[in-house]
C-alpha positions as CSV (number, residue, x, y, z in Angstrom):
1,X,-0.2,0.1,0.0
2,X,3.0,2.0,0.8
3,X,4.4,1.5,-2.6
4,X,1.2,2.2,-4.4
5,X,1.0,5.6,-2.7
6,X,4.5,6.6,-3.1
7,X,4.3,5.7,-7.0
8,X,1.1,7.5,-7.4
9,X,2.7,10.4,-5.7
10,X,5.7,10.1,-8.1
11,X,3.2,10.5,-11.3
12,X,1.7,13.4,-10.2
13,X,4.9,14.7,-9.8
14,X,5.9,14.1,-12.8
15,X,2.5,15.2,-14.4
16,X,3.3,18.4,-12.9
17,X,7.0,18.7,-14.3
18,X,5.5,17.6,-17.7
19,X,2.7,21.3,-17.3
20,X,5.6,23.4,-16.5
21,X,7.5,22.6,-19.1
22,X,10.6,21.3,-16.7
23,X,10.1,17.6,-18.1
24,X,9.6,17.0,-21.7
25,X,7.7,14.4,-23.7
26,X,9.4,12.6,-26.5
27,X,7.6,10.9,-29.1
28,X,9.2,7.0,-30.4
29,X,9.6,7.4,-33.9
30,X,11.5,4.0,-34.9
31,X,9.8,1.6,-32.5
32,X,6.8,-1.5,-33.8
33,X,4.9,-1.0,-30.6
34,X,1.4,1.0,-31.9
35,X,1.2,2.5,-28.9
36,X,3.7,5.0,-29.0
37,X,1.4,6.5,-31.4
38,X,-0.5,7.7,-28.3
39,X,2.3,7.8,-25.9
40,X,5.5,9.6,-25.0
41,X,8.3,9.2,-23.2
42,X,8.7,11.5,-20.8
43,X,12.6,12.9,-20.2
44,X,14.3,15.1,-17.9
45,X,16.0,18.0,-18.5
46,X,18.9,16.5,-19.7
47,X,16.9,14.1,-22.0
48,X,17.5,10.5,-19.8
49,X,13.9,8.9,-19.3
50,X,11.9,9.9,-15.9
51,X,10.4,6.4,-15.9
52,X,7.5,7.2,-16.7
53,X,5.4,7.8,-20.4
54,X,2.2,9.8,-20.8
55,X,-0.8,9.4,-23.2
56,X,-0.8,12.2,-25.2
57,X,-4.6,12.2,-25.5
58,X,-5.9,12.4,-21.8
59,X,-2.1,12.7,-20.0
60,X,-2.4,9.2,-18.4
61,X,0.6,8.3,-17.0
62,X,2.6,4.9,-16.6
63,X,5.5,4.0,-15.2
64,X,7.8,2.3,-18.1
65,X,11.5,0.9,-18.3
66,X,12.2,-0.8,-21.7
67,X,14.6,-3.4,-20.2
68,X,12.3,-4.4,-17.4
69,X,8.4,-3.6,-18.3
70,X,6.3,-3.9,-22.0
71,X,3.9,-1.9,-23.3
72,X,0.6,-4.5,-22.3
73,X,-1.0,-2.0,-20.0
74,X,-0.3,0.7,-22.5
75,X,-2.3,-1.0,-25.2
76,X,-4.5,-1.8,-23.1
77,X,-5.2,1.7,-22.1
78,X,-8.4,3.5,-23.2
79,X,-6.8,5.3,-26.0
80,X,-4.5,3.0,-27.5
81,X,-4.5,0.5,-29.5
82,X,-6.0,-2.1,-27.8
83,X,-9.1,-0.3,-27.5
84,X,-10.1,0.6,-30.9
85,X,-13.9,0.7,-30.1
86,X,-13.7,4.0,-28.4
87,X,-11.1,5.9,-30.3
88,X,-12.8,9.2,-29.9
89,X,-14.1,8.9,-26.2
90,X,-10.5,9.4,-24.5
91,X,-9.6,12.9,-26.4
92,X,-13.2,14.3,-25.7
93,X,-13.2,13.5,-22.6
94,X,-16.6,11.3,-22.5
95,X,-16.4,8.5,-20.2
96,X,-17.0,5.1,-21.8
97,X,-20.5,3.1,-21.1
98,X,-21.0,0.3,-19.0
99,X,-22.1,-2.6,-21.3
100,X,-24.0,-6.0,-20.0
101,X,-20.2,-7.4,-21.4
102,X,-18.3,-5.6,-18.7
103,X,-20.3,-6.5,-15.3
104,X,-20.2,-10.6,-16.7
105,X,-17.5,-11.3,-18.0
106,X,-14.2,-11.0,-15.4
107,X,-12.0,-8.0,-16.4
108,X,-8.7,-9.2,-18.5
109,X,-6.3,-7.0,-16.5
110,X,-7.3,-8.5,-13.4
111,X,-5.6,-11.6,-13.7
112,X,-3.1,-12.1,-10.9
113,X,0.4,-11.4,-11.7
114,X,1.6,-14.7,-11.4
115,X,-0.7,-16.2,-13.9
116,X,0.7,-13.8,-16.0
117,X,4.1,-14.4,-15.2
118,X,3.6,-18.3,-15.4
119,X,2.0,-17.5,-19.3
120,X,5.4,-16.0,-20.7
121,X,7.1,-19.5,-18.9
122,X,5.0,-20.8,-21.5
123,X,6.1,-18.4,-24.5
124,X,9.5,-19.3,-23.8
125,X,9.3,-22.4,-23.6
126,X,7.3,-22.6,-26.9
127,X,9.7,-20.1,-28.7
128,X,12.4,-22.5,-27.9
129,X,11.1,-25.6,-28.2
130,X,9.6,-24.9,-31.3
131,X,12.6,-23.0,-32.6
132,X,10.1,-19.6,-32.8
133,X,11.4,-16.4,-33.2
134,X,9.9,-14.4,-30.0
135,X,8.4,-11.5,-32.1
136,X,5.6,-14.6,-32.5
137,X,3.8,-14.1,-29.8
138,X,3.0,-10.2,-30.7
139,X,1.6,-11.5,-33.9
140,X,-2.2,-11.4,-35.0
141,X,-2.5,-14.8,-35.9
142,X,-1.0,-15.9,-32.2
143,X,-3.7,-13.9,-30.5
144,X,-6.4,-15.1,-32.6
145,X,-5.6,-18.6,-31.9
146,X,-5.1,-18.3,-28.5
147,X,-8.0,-16.3,-28.0
148,X,-9.7,-19.2,-29.5
149,X,-8.0,-21.5,-27.1
150,X,-9.2,-19.1,-24.1
151,X,-12.8,-19.5,-25.5
152,X,-12.9,-23.3,-26.1
153,X,-11.8,-23.4,-22.3
154,X,-14.4,-20.6,-21.3
155,X,-17.2,-22.8,-22.6
156,X,-16.2,-26.4,-22.4
157,X,-14.0,-26.4,-19.3
158,X,-10.4,-27.7,-19.0
159,X,-9.9,-29.8,-22.1
160,X,-6.7,-31.5,-23.1
161,X,-5.1,-29.7,-25.9
162,X,-4.3,-32.6,-27.9
163,X,-8.0,-33.0,-28.5
164,X,-8.3,-29.5,-29.9
165,X,-5.3,-29.3,-31.5
166,X,-5.7,-30.0,-35.5
167,X,-2.9,-32.3,-37.5
168,X,-0.6,-30.9,-39.7
169,X,-2.1,-32.0,-42.7
170,X,-5.5,-30.9,-41.7
171,X,-4.3,-27.8,-41.7
172,X,-2.5,-27.8,-45.0
173,X,-5.7,-29.1,-46.3
174,X,-8.0,-26.6,-45.3
175,X,-4.9,-23.8,-46.1
176,X,-5.5,-25.0,-49.6
177,X,-9.4,-24.7,-49.3
178,X,-9.0,-21.3,-48.0
179,X,-6.9,-20.3,-50.8
180,X,-9.0,-21.2,-53.7
181,X,-12.0,-19.5,-52.4
182,X,-9.8,-16.6,-51.4
183,X,-8.7,-16.9,-55.5
184,X,-12.3,-16.6,-56.6
185,X,-12.8,-14.2,-54.3
186,X,-10.1,-11.6,-56.0
187,X,-10.7,-13.0,-59.4
188,X,-14.4,-11.3,-59.8
189,X,-12.7,-8.4,-57.7
190,X,-10.2,-8.0,-60.4
191,X,-12.4,-8.8,-63.1
192,X,-14.5,-6.3,-61.8
193,X,-11.7,-3.4,-61.4
194,X,-10.8,-4.5,-65.1
195,X,-13.8,-3.1,-66.6
196,X,-14.9,-0.9,-63.9
197,X,-12.7,0.6,-62.1
198,X,-9.6,2.1,-64.2
199,X,-7.8,-1.3,-65.1
200,X,-5.4,-3.5,-63.2
201,X,-1.6,-3.5,-62.9
202,X,0.4,-6.3,-62.1
203,X,4.1,-6.6,-60.6
204,X,5.9,-9.4,-61.8
205,X,9.6,-10.8,-60.5
206,X,11.9,-14.1,-60.8
207,X,13.9,-15.3,-57.9
208,X,16.5,-18.4,-57.7
209,X,17.1,-20.0,-54.1
210,X,20.5,-20.9,-54.0
211,X,20.5,-23.5,-51.5
212,X,17.2,-25.5,-53.3
213,X,18.0,-24.6,-57.1
214,X,15.1,-23.8,-57.5
215,X,12.9,-20.6,-59.2
216,X,10.1,-18.8,-58.5
217,X,7.9,-16.1,-60.1
218,X,5.3,-14.0,-58.2
219,X,2.8,-11.6,-59.4
220,X,1.4,-8.5,-57.5
221,X,-1.5,-6.8,-58.6
222,X,-2.7,-3.3,-57.4
223,X,-6.0,-1.6,-58.5
224,X,-8.9,0.8,-57.5
225,X,-11.4,-0.2,-55.0
226,X,-15.1,0.6,-55.7
227,X,-14.7,3.2,-52.5
228,X,-11.5,4.6,-54.6
229,X,-9.2,3.3,-52.4
230,X,-5.8,1.8,-53.9
231,X,-5.7,-2.2,-53.5
232,X,-2.5,-4.5,-53.6
233,X,-2.9,-8.4,-53.4
234,X,-0.6,-11.1,-53.9
235,X,-1.8,-13.1,-56.8
236,X,0.6,-16.3,-56.6
237,X,4.0,-17.3,-56.3
238,X,4.6,-20.2,-58.0
239,X,7.8,-22.2,-58.9
240,X,9.1,-22.2,-62.7
241,X,9.5,-25.5,-64.0
242,X,13.3,-26.1,-63.5
243,X,13.4,-28.5,-67.1
244,X,13.0,-25.3,-68.8
245,X,15.5,-22.4,-70.1
246,X,14.1,-19.0,-68.7
247,X,13.5,-17.6,-71.9
248,X,11.1,-15.0,-73.3
249,X,8.4,-17.7,-74.8
250,X,8.3,-20.1,-71.4
251,X,8.4,-16.9,-69.2
252,X,5.4,-15.6,-71.4
253,X,3.6,-19.1,-71.2
254,X,4.3,-19.1,-67.5
255,X,2.9,-15.8,-66.7
256,X,0.1,-16.4,-69.0
257,X,-1.2,-19.3,-67.5
258,X,-1.4,-17.5,-63.6
259,X,-3.3,-14.8,-65.4
260,X,-5.6,-17.1,-67.4
261,X,-6.2,-18.7,-63.8
262,X,-7.9,-15.6,-62.6
263,X,-10.1,-14.9,-65.9
264,X,-7.9,-12.1,-67.4
265,X,-5.4,-11.8,-70.3
266,X,-1.9,-10.2,-70.7
267,X,-4.4,-7.2,-73.4
268,X,-6.6,-6.1,-70.3
269,X,-3.6,-5.4,-67.9
270,X,-0.7,-3.0,-67.5
271,X,2.5,-5.0,-66.6
272,X,5.3,-3.7,-64.7
273,X,8.8,-5.5,-63.9
274,X,12.5,-4.9,-63.2
275,X,14.8,-4.4,-66.9
276,X,15.5,-8.0,-67.6
277,X,15.9,-8.7,-71.3
278,X,14.4,-12.3,-71.0
279,X,11.4,-10.6,-69.2
280,X,11.2,-7.3,-71.5
281,X,10.9,-9.9,-74.2
282,X,8.3,-11.9,-73.2
283,X,5.8,-8.6,-72.4
284,X,7.1,-6.2,-75.4
285,X,4.0,-7.0,-77.1
286,X,2.0,-5.8,-74.6
287,X,1.2,-2.5,-72.1
288,X,4.6,-3.0,-70.1
289,X,6.1,-0.1,-67.9
290,X,10.0,-0.7,-66.2
291,X,9.8,-0.6,-62.3
292,X,10.9,3.0,-61.4
293,X,12.9,1.1,-58.1
294,X,14.7,-1.1,-60.9
295,X,15.2,1.8,-63.1
296,X,17.0,4.4,-60.3
297,X,19.1,1.7,-59.0
298,X,20.5,1.1,-62.4
299,X,20.7,4.7,-62.7
300,X,22.9,4.7,-59.2
301,X,25.0,2.0,-60.3
302,X,26.5,3.8,-63.2
303,X,26.4,7.1,-61.8
304,X,28.7,6.1,-58.6
305,X,31.0,3.6,-61.1
306,X,31.9,6.7,-63.1
307,X,35.4,8.5,-62.5
308,X,33.4,12.3,-62.1
309,X,33.0,11.5,-58.4
310,X,36.3,9.8,-57.1
311,X,36.1,11.4,-53.9
312,X,31.8,10.3,-53.0
313,X,33.3,6.5,-54.0
314,X,35.9,6.9,-51.8
315,X,33.8,7.7,-48.6
316,X,31.6,4.8,-50.4
317,X,34.4,3.0,-50.0
318,X,35.7,3.6,-46.4
319,X,32.3,3.2,-44.6
320,X,32.1,0.0,-46.8
321,X,35.8,-1.2,-45.0
322,X,34.7,0.0,-41.5
323,X,31.5,-2.1,-41.6
324,X,33.4,-5.1,-43.2
325,X,35.9,-4.7,-40.4
326,X,33.3,-4.5,-37.4
327,X,31.4,-7.4,-38.6
328,X,34.9,-9.4,-38.7
329,X,36.2,-8.2,-35.6
330,X,33.2,-9.4,-34.1
331,X,33.0,-5.5,-32.8
332,X,29.4,-4.6,-34.2
333,X,28.1,-6.4,-30.9
334,X,29.0,-3.4,-28.7
335,X,26.8,-1.3,-30.9
336,X,22.9,-0.8,-29.4
337,X,21.9,-1.6,-33.3
338,X,22.7,-3.5,-36.3
339,X,25.4,-2.9,-39.5
340,X,24.2,-2.8,-42.5
341,X,26.8,-3.9,-45.7
342,X,25.7,-2.9,-49.2
343,X,24.4,-5.2,-51.7
344,X,23.5,-4.4,-54.8
345,X,20.3,-6.3,-54.9
346,X,18.8,-4.7,-52.1
347,X,17.1,-1.5,-52.7
348,X,18.7,1.7,-51.0
349,X,21.1,-0.4,-49.2
350,X,23.9,2.2,-49.6
351,X,22.2,4.6,-47.7
352,X,21.4,2.1,-44.8
353,X,25.0,1.5,-45.3
354,X,26.2,4.9,-44.8
355,X,24.1,5.5,-42.2
356,X,24.2,1.9,-39.9
357,X,27.7,3.3,-38.0
358,X,26.3,6.2,-36.6
359,X,22.4,5.5,-36.3
360,X,21.7,6.7,-33.0
361,X,23.4,9.9,-33.6
362,X,21.8,10.1,-36.4
363,X,18.5,9.5,-35.3
364,X,19.1,12.3,-32.6
365,X,19.9,14.9,-34.7
366,X,17.0,14.3,-36.6
367,X,14.8,14.5,-33.8
368,X,11.4,16.8,-34.5
369,X,10.5,17.6,-31.3
370,X,12.9,19.0,-29.5
371,X,16.0,21.6,-31.1
372,X,19.3,19.7,-32.5
373,X,21.4,22.3,-33.3
374,X,23.7,22.2,-30.2
375,X,24.1,18.5,-31.0
376,X,26.1,18.8,-34.0
377,X,29.4,20.5,-32.6
378,X,28.8,17.6,-29.4
379,X,28.3,14.8,-32.0
380,X,31.5,16.3,-33.6
381,X,33.5,16.5,-30.7
382,X,32.7,13.4,-28.8
383,X,33.3,11.5,-32.4
384,X,36.9,13.0,-32.5
385,X,37.6,12.4,-29.1
386,X,36.4,8.7,-29.4
387,X,38.6,8.1,-32.7
388,X,41.2,8.9,-30.6
389,X,40.4,6.8,-27.7
390,X,39.6,4.0,-29.6
391,X,43.1,4.2,-32.2
392,X,45.5,6.0,-30.0
393,X,47.8,2.5,-30.0
394,X,47.6,2.1,-34.0
395,X,46.8,5.8,-35.1
396,X,47.6,9.6,-35.1
397,X,44.7,12.2,-36.5
398,X,46.5,14.3,-38.0
399,X,44.3,17.7,-39.0
400,X,41.9,16.4,-37.0
401,X,41.3,19.5,-34.4
402,X,37.5,19.7,-33.7
403,X,38.2,23.6,-33.2
404,X,39.3,23.9,-36.7
405,X,38.0,20.9,-38.7
406,X,35.3,18.0,-38.3
407,X,36.8,14.7,-38.2
408,X,34.7,13.4,-41.4
409,X,37.6,16.0,-42.9
410,X,40.9,14.7,-40.8
411,X,42.8,11.6,-42.1
412,X,44.4,8.6,-40.5
413,X,48.2,7.6,-40.7
414,X,48.9,4.1,-40.5
415,X,51.7,3.3,-37.5
416,X,51.6,-0.7,-37.1
417,X,50.3,-2.6,-34.3
418,X,47.5,-4.8,-34.8
419,X,47.1,-6.8,-37.7
420,X,43.5,-6.9,-37.7
421,X,43.9,-3.2,-39.5
422,X,46.8,-3.9,-41.8
423,X,44.5,-4.7,-44.7
424,X,41.5,-2.6,-44.1
425,X,43.7,1.2,-43.9
426,X,46.6,2.4,-46.1
427,X,48.5,5.0,-45.8
428,X,47.1,8.0,-47.4
429,X,48.7,11.3,-48.0
430,X,48.4,14.9,-46.2
431,X,44.7,16.7,-47.1
432,X,43.6,13.1,-49.0
433,X,40.3,10.8,-47.9
434,X,41.1,8.2,-46.0
435,X,41.4,4.6,-48.3
436,X,39.5,1.5,-46.7
437,X,39.9,-1.3,-49.0
438,X,37.9,-4.6,-48.6
């Protein structure tokens, strides 16, 4: 009782400090949970967490520690995503109406903590035994399965789970039946879109599973609904006959078979694909448009392979070498985030690679709800000091005085030492960019 009273006093004190402007509300912009669309973290004047979060709609305060507590209570809050039936009442201050179900059904928030903790143990055993990712327990499908089992138990009492759970073949057969039903429904939608709603665009791509040496084709349709909203659906993901060469004729017949299964033809749709010679030849007689992302990626590939931007390519190669070294030396585990290496077939990976070594600093400097200009010099000086401290045993930093030049303009001279760096950094002359090689 004393602890609850003390916690209540702390919450009220935090609320007052937020109102007076002594403490700030900071929105999370890079979190997956939808609760952060409604809640903001309360931070002190030194930008450290105060241990509380506040609802931006009704000013409700909850305790929060990213290492100890989750977001379940916030999700169940009346303004949170777990309570979508009353999206506007919290903002308007109207009381939530009491329903018969509220009196007849037990409140799920009253489940004892010991029971919740035991269920967490079940989830841990489930993920470890079946080798499933921990994120599976937050998925919509898992929630539906759990709710279904709870409803069965509430109606029939304590039953053996083996008598409820289906065999895998039963699930497979049911999935095929549901897929056929969904396919027929989508076929009718596409026919209506072709004739009444302006047409359908179909994107296609092919790839090969290098491990099993199997090739696949995917078709994705885009169309306007009767409510004038853009919709996208995956029509199919099918295996390409591995005994056939990927010629234009074979690809044409392969795609045509899938379109015919939906009751539409090449002449009724707009086709989008990459600029592969075989796929272009297969679709050249129809309304074909090259993928804009693939075109831009090709342009950038040719741009960065030119000799006119040598300084830029040196910087990219240097960043690539840094990421490669950190990954190879297992030093990336000390970072609060992962590193991204450039990959030609991964969209925007060059930008992601350049950002990844300095992701935390970039996020701080790009904040929208607080001033950031004063952080630029701090980040600049901090990077310089960290480089000096970490590499002092192997390098000398010349021309890198933070009072005169930012660290990005400094250069590194190799003095010998750790062999791990000998293949990563080459000696460079004054006033030139560092050269990092793979």
